[in-house]
Biopython code that builds the backbone (N, CA, C, O; Angstrom):
import numpy as np
from Bio.PDB.StructureBuilder import StructureBuilder

atoms = [
    (1, "MET", "N", (0.818, -1.193, 0.000)),
    (1, "MET", "CA", (0.000, 0.000, 0.000)),
    (1, "MET", "C", (0.863, 1.260, 0.000)),
    (1, "MET", "O", (0.535, 2.237, -0.672)),
    (2, "ALA", "N", (1.964, 1.240, 0.749)),
    (2, "ALA", "CA", (2.823, 2.416, 0.832)),
    (2, "ALA", "C", (3.482, 2.723, -0.511)),
    (2, "ALA", "O", (3.679, 3.889, -0.855)),
    (3, "VAL", "N", (3.819, 1.688, -1.261)),
    (3, "VAL", "CA", (4.458, 1.895, -2.562)),
    (3, "VAL", "C", (3.486, 2.582, -3.519)),
    (3, "VAL", "O", (3.867, 3.503, -4.242)),
    (4, "GLY", "N", (2.249, 2.139, -3.523)),
    (4, "GLY", "CA", (1.237, 2.748, -4.382)),
    (4, "GLY", "C", (1.022, 4.213, -4.047)),
    (4, "GLY", "O", (0.891, 5.052, -4.938)),
    (5, "ARG", "N", (0.987, 4.511, -2.764)),
    (5, "ARG", "CA", (0.804, 5.902, -2.347)),
    (5, "ARG", "C", (1.989, 6.755, -2.788)),
    (5, "ARG", "O", (1.815, 7.884, -3.247)),
    (6, "THR", "N", (3.178, 6.214, -2.648)),
    (6, "THR", "CA", (4.374, 6.947, -3.055)),
    (6, "THR", "C", (4.358, 7.237, -4.549)),
    (6, "THR", "O", (4.696, 8.342, -4.975)),
    (7, "ILE", "N", (3.970, 6.252, -5.339)),
    (7, "ILE", "CA", (3.889, 6.445, -6.787)),
    (7, "ILE", "C", (2.863, 7.523, -7.123)),
    (7, "ILE", "O", (3.108, 8.371, -7.981)),
    (8, "LEU", "N", (1.720, 7.490, -6.452)),
    (8, "LEU", "CA", (0.698, 8.515, -6.690)),
    (8, "LEU", "C", (1.190, 9.906, -6.298)),
    (8, "LEU", "O", (0.892, 10.883, -6.985)),
    (9, "GLU", "N", (1.937, 10.003, -5.207)),
    (9, "GLU", "CA", (2.479, 11.294, -4.790)),
    (9, "GLU", "C", (3.465, 11.830, -5.822)),
    (9, "GLU", "O", (3.477, 13.026, -6.112)),
    (10, "ILE", "N", (4.288, 10.946, -6.373)),
    (10, "ILE", "CA", (5.242, 11.364, -7.402)),
    (10, "ILE", "C", (4.504, 11.863, -8.640)),
    (10, "ILE", "O", (4.840, 12.909, -9.195)),
    (11, "ILE", "N", (3.504, 11.111, -9.064)),
    (11, "ILE", "CA", (2.724, 11.503, -10.242)),
    (11, "ILE", "C", (2.037, 12.846, -10.003)),
    (11, "ILE", "O", (2.060, 13.719, -10.870)),
    (12, "TYR", "N", (1.432, 13.010, -8.840)),
    (12, "TYR", "CA", (0.763, 14.269, -8.507)),
    (12, "TYR", "C", (1.756, 15.429, -8.549)),
    (12, "TYR", "O", (1.470, 16.485, -9.112)),
    (13, "TYR", "N", (2.915, 15.221, -7.952)),
    (13, "TYR", "CA", (3.937, 16.264, -7.932)),
    (13, "TYR", "C", (4.347, 16.647, -9.351)),
    (13, "TYR", "O", (4.438, 17.829, -9.681)),
    (14, "LEU", "N", (4.593, 15.643, -10.186)),
    (14, "LEU", "CA", (5.029, 15.913, -11.556)),
    (14, "LEU", "C", (3.954, 16.630, -12.366)),
    (14, "LEU", "O", (4.263, 17.527, -13.151)),
    (15, "LEU", "N", (2.702, 16.243, -12.181)),
    (15, "LEU", "CA", (1.619, 16.859, -12.948)),
    (15, "LEU", "C", (1.313, 18.281, -12.487)),
    (15, "LEU", "O", (1.023, 19.148, -13.312)),
    (16, "THR", "N", (1.374, 18.529, -11.193)),
    (16, "THR", "CA", (1.042, 19.861, -10.690)),
    (16, "THR", "C", (2.163, 20.862, -10.931)),
    (16, "THR", "O", (1.899, 22.053, -11.097)),
    (17, "ARG", "N", (3.391, 20.405, -10.953)),
    (17, "ARG", "CA", (4.528, 21.310, -11.164)),
    (17, "ARG", "C", (4.854, 21.494, -12.640)),
    (17, "ARG", "O", (5.547, 22.439, -13.018)),
    (18, "LYS", "N", (4.354, 20.595, -13.465)),
    (18, "LYS", "CA", (4.614, 20.627, -14.909)),
    (18, "LYS", "C", (6.110, 20.701, -15.206)),
    (18, "LYS", "O", (6.554, 21.437, -16.087)),
    (19, "GLU", "N", (6.870, 19.919, -14.447)),
    (19, "GLU", "CA", (8.309, 19.832, -14.637)),
    (19, "GLU", "C", (8.648, 18.418, -15.074)),
    (19, "GLU", "O", (8.002, 17.464, -14.638)),
    (20, "PRO", "N", (9.646, 18.270, -15.925)),
    (20, "PRO", "CA", (10.053, 16.913, -16.311)),
    (20, "PRO", "C", (10.737, 16.208, -15.144)),
    (20, "PRO", "O", (11.329, 16.843, -14.271)),
    (21, "TYR", "N", (10.642, 14.900, -15.150)),
    (21, "TYR", "CA", (11.287, 14.101, -14.109)),
    (21, "TYR", "C", (12.793, 14.214, -14.246)),
    (21, "TYR", "O", (13.325, 14.129, -15.353)),
    (22, "GLN", "N", (13.482, 14.403, -13.138)),
    (22, "GLN", "CA", (14.939, 14.477, -13.153)),
    (22, "GLN", "C", (15.490, 13.345, -12.301)),
    (22, "GLN", "O", (15.197, 13.252, -11.109)),
    (23, "GLU", "N", (16.282, 12.498, -12.915)),
    (23, "GLU", "CA", (16.915, 11.397, -12.192)),
    (23, "GLU", "C", (17.938, 11.986, -11.228)),
    (23, "GLU", "O", (18.741, 12.838, -11.607)),
    (24, "LEU", "N", (17.903, 11.531, -9.994)),
    (24, "LEU", "CA", (18.789, 12.071, -8.972)),
    (24, "LEU", "C", (20.171, 11.442, -9.006)),
    (24, "LEU", "O", (21.121, 11.994, -8.450)),
    (25, "GLY", "N", (20.286, 10.309, -9.644)),
    (25, "GLY", "CA", (21.582, 9.645, -9.751)),
    (25, "GLY", "C", (21.685, 8.473, -8.799)),
    (25, "GLY", "O", (20.984, 8.402, -7.790)),
    (26, "ALA", "N", (22.568, 7.562, -9.137)),
    (26, "ALA", "CA", (22.729, 6.343, -8.348)),
    (26, "ALA", "C", (23.316, 6.621, -6.973)),
    (26, "ALA", "O", (23.074, 5.863, -6.034)),
    (27, "ASP", "N", (24.080, 7.691, -6.843)),
    (27, "ASP", "CA", (24.732, 7.981, -5.567)),
    (27, "ASP", "C", (24.006, 9.065, -4.762)),
    (27, "ASP", "O", (24.585, 9.642, -3.841)),
    (28, "TYR", "N", (22.764, 9.342, -5.097)),
    (28, "TYR", "CA", (22.009, 10.406, -4.423)),
    (28, "TYR", "C", (21.947, 10.192, -2.918)),
    (28, "TYR", "O", (22.246, 11.110, -2.154)),
    (29, "TRP", "N", (21.567, 9.008, -2.482)),
    (29, "TRP", "CA", (21.413, 8.751, -1.049)),
    (29, "TRP", "C", (22.754, 8.751, -0.336)),
    (29, "TRP", "O", (22.831, 9.134, 0.831)),
    (30, "ASP", "N", (23.818, 8.328, -1.019)),
    (30, "ASP", "CA", (25.150, 8.392, -0.417)),
    (30, "ASP", "C", (25.551, 9.839, -0.160)),
    (30, "ASP", "O", (26.108, 10.154, 0.892)),
    (31, "ARG", "N", (25.271, 10.716, -1.117)),
    (31, "ARG", "CA", (25.583, 12.135, -0.941)),
    (31, "ARG", "C", (24.753, 12.743, 0.186)),
    (31, "ARG", "O", (25.260, 13.542, 0.973)),
    (32, "GLN", "N", (23.478, 12.366, 0.264)),
    (32, "GLN", "CA", (22.615, 12.887, 1.324)),
    (32, "GLN", "C", (23.107, 12.437, 2.695)),
    (32, "GLN", "O", (23.123, 13.215, 3.649)),
    (33, "ARG", "N", (23.510, 11.163, 2.781)),
    (33, "ARG", "CA", (23.988, 10.619, 4.054)),
    (33, "ARG", "C", (25.281, 11.323, 4.471)),
    (33, "ARG", "O", (25.465, 11.647, 5.644)),
    (34, "GLU", "N", (26.167, 11.555, 3.513)),
    (34, "GLU", "CA", (27.425, 12.235, 3.815)),
    (34, "GLU", "C", (27.165, 13.639, 4.350)),
    (34, "GLU", "O", (27.772, 14.049, 5.339)),
    (35, "ALA", "N", (26.274, 14.368, 3.708)),
    (35, "ALA", "CA", (25.951, 15.726, 4.146)),
    (35, "ALA", "C", (25.342, 15.714, 5.547)),
    (35, "ALA", "O", (25.631, 16.597, 6.355)),
    (36, "LYS", "N", (24.512, 14.733, 5.835)),
    (36, "LYS", "CA", (23.883, 14.634, 7.155)),
    (36, "LYS", "C", (24.927, 14.361, 8.227)),
    (36, "LYS", "O", (24.885, 14.958, 9.303)),
    (37, "ILE", "N", (25.862, 13.463, 7.941)),
    (37, "ILE", "CA", (26.914, 13.139, 8.903)),
    (37, "ILE", "C", (27.765, 14.372, 9.189)),
    (37, "ILE", "O", (28.124, 14.627, 10.339)),
    (38, "VAL", "N", (28.087, 15.136, 8.151)),
    (38, "VAL", "CA", (28.884, 16.352, 8.333)),
    (38, "VAL", "C", (28.132, 17.344, 9.209)),
    (38, "VAL", "O", (28.707, 17.903, 10.143)),
    (39, "ARG", "N", (26.848, 17.571, 8.920)),
    (39, "ARG", "CA", (26.051, 18.513, 9.721)),
    (39, "ARG", "C", (25.984, 18.078, 11.180)),
    (39, "ARG", "O", (26.150, 18.898, 12.083)),
    (40, "GLN", "N", (25.742, 16.791, 11.413)),
    (40, "GLN", "CA", (25.631, 16.297, 12.784)),
    (40, "GLN", "C", (26.948, 16.441, 13.536)),
    (40, "GLN", "O", (26.960, 16.823, 14.707)),
    (41, "THR", "N", (28.052, 16.135, 12.867)),
    (41, "THR", "CA", (29.358, 16.214, 13.511)),
    (41, "THR", "C", (29.722, 17.652, 13.844)),
    (41, "THR", "O", (30.236, 17.929, 14.928)),
    (42, "VAL", "N", (29.459, 18.565, 12.922)),
    (42, "VAL", "CA", (29.738, 19.980, 13.169)),
    (42, "VAL", "C", (28.906, 20.471, 14.350)),
    (42, "VAL", "O", (29.413, 21.188, 15.213)),
    (43, "LYS", "N", (27.652, 20.093, 14.389)),
    (43, "LYS", "CA", (26.772, 20.521, 15.481)),
    (43, "LYS", "C", (27.273, 20.006, 16.831)),
    (43, "LYS", "O", (27.249, 20.734, 17.823)),
    (44, "LYS", "N", (27.724, 18.757, 16.866)),
    (44, "LYS", "CA", (28.247, 18.187, 18.115)),
    (44, "LYS", "C", (29.502, 18.923, 18.568)),
    (44, "LYS", "O", (29.642, 19.246, 19.748)),
    (45, "LEU", "N", (30.416, 19.188, 17.638)),
    (45, "LEU", "CA", (31.648, 19.888, 17.991)),
    (45, "LEU", "C", (31.370, 21.312, 18.453)),
    (45, "LEU", "O", (31.982, 21.783, 19.412)),
    (46, "GLU", "N", (30.455, 21.999, 17.781)),
    (46, "GLU", "CA", (30.104, 23.349, 18.205)),
    (46, "GLU", "C", (29.452, 23.331, 19.582)),
    (46, "GLU", "O", (29.639, 24.257, 20.371)),
    (47, "GLY", "N", (28.694, 22.291, 19.870)),
    (47, "GLY", "CA", (28.095, 22.141, 21.188)),
    (47, "GLY", "C", (29.131, 21.951, 22.280)),
    (47, "GLY", "O", (28.890, 22.279, 23.442)),
    (48, "LEU", "N", (30.281, 21.419, 21.903)),
    (48, "LEU", "CA", (31.375, 21.224, 22.855)),
    (48, "LEU", "C", (32.289, 22.445, 22.942)),
    (48, "LEU", "O", (33.262, 22.445, 23.696)),
    (49, "GLY", "N", (31.971, 23.484, 22.169)),
    (49, "GLY", "CA", (32.722, 24.722, 22.252)),
    (49, "GLY", "C", (33.765, 24.918, 21.168)),
    (49, "GLY", "O", (34.559, 25.855, 21.249)),
    (50, "TYR", "N", (33.787, 24.073, 20.170)),
    (50, "TYR", "CA", (34.742, 24.211, 19.073)),
    (50, "TYR", "C", (34.158, 25.060, 17.955)),
    (50, "TYR", "O", (32.949, 25.068, 17.723)),
    (51, "GLU", "N", (35.039, 25.772, 17.270)),
    (51, "GLU", "CA", (34.646, 26.488, 16.063)),
    (51, "GLU", "C", (35.094, 25.629, 14.888)),
    (51, "GLU", "O", (36.269, 25.276, 14.782)),
    (52, "VAL", "N", (34.167, 25.297, 14.019)),
    (52, "VAL", "CA", (34.449, 24.332, 12.961)),
    (52, "VAL", "C", (34.361, 24.999, 11.596)),
    (52, "VAL", "O", (33.408, 25.718, 11.295)),
    (53, "LYS", "N", (35.380, 24.744, 10.774)),
    (53, "LYS", "CA", (35.380, 25.182, 9.381)),
    (53, "LYS", "C", (35.511, 23.914, 8.547)),
    (53, "LYS", "O", (36.509, 23.202, 8.655)),
    (54, "VAL", "N", (34.523, 23.628, 7.724)),
    (54, "VAL", "CA", (34.498, 22.394, 6.950)),
    (54, "VAL", "C", (34.988, 22.672, 5.537)),
    (54, "VAL", "O", (34.467, 23.545, 4.842)),
    (55, "GLU", "N", (35.999, 21.913, 5.125)),
    (55, "GLU", "CA", (36.518, 21.996, 3.765)),
    (55, "GLU", "C", (36.684, 20.587, 3.233)),
    (55, "GLU", "O", (37.183, 19.710, 3.938)),
    (56, "LYS", "N", (36.278, 20.367, 2.015)),
    (56, "LYS", "CA", (36.426, 19.065, 1.381)),
    (56, "LYS", "C", (37.855, 18.954, 0.860)),
    (56, "LYS", "O", (38.339, 19.832, 0.146)),
    (57, "VAL", "N", (38.520, 17.864, 1.227)),
    (57, "VAL", "CA", (39.897, 17.627, 0.814)),
    (57, "VAL", "C", (39.890, 16.886, -0.508)),
    (57, "VAL", "O", (39.166, 15.903, -0.666)),
    (58, "GLY", "N", (40.683, 17.343, -1.454)),
    (58, "GLY", "CA", (40.769, 16.670, -2.747)),
    (58, "GLY", "C", (41.373, 15.282, -2.598)),
    (58, "GLY", "O", (42.284, 15.080, -1.794)),
    (59, "ALA", "N", (40.868, 14.329, -3.368)),
    (59, "ALA", "CA", (41.334, 12.947, -3.239)),
    (59, "ALA", "C", (42.639, 12.712, -3.941)),
    (59, "ALA", "O", (43.159, 11.596, -3.921)),
]
sb = StructureBuilder()
sb.init_structure("model")
sb.init_model(0)
sb.init_chain("A")
sb.init_seg("    ")
for serial, (resi, resn, name, xyz) in enumerate(atoms, 1):
    if name == "N":
        sb.init_residue(resn, " ", resi, " ")
    sb.init_atom(name, np.array(xyz, "f"), 0.0, 1.0, " ", f" {name:<3s}", serial, name[0])
structure = sb.get_structure()
């Protein structure tokens, strides 16, 4: 039942916004999880009194 509702919500969103569907990519959830971990870690460190500057290091 939940899958059907989700599909209907997607269809409704696409029809009401009149925007084409955009594939988010295979690594979408990995990127979201990474961003969440960074936000949580920064918040914890700031709560402990640290000033945090986040920079992505080149591989």
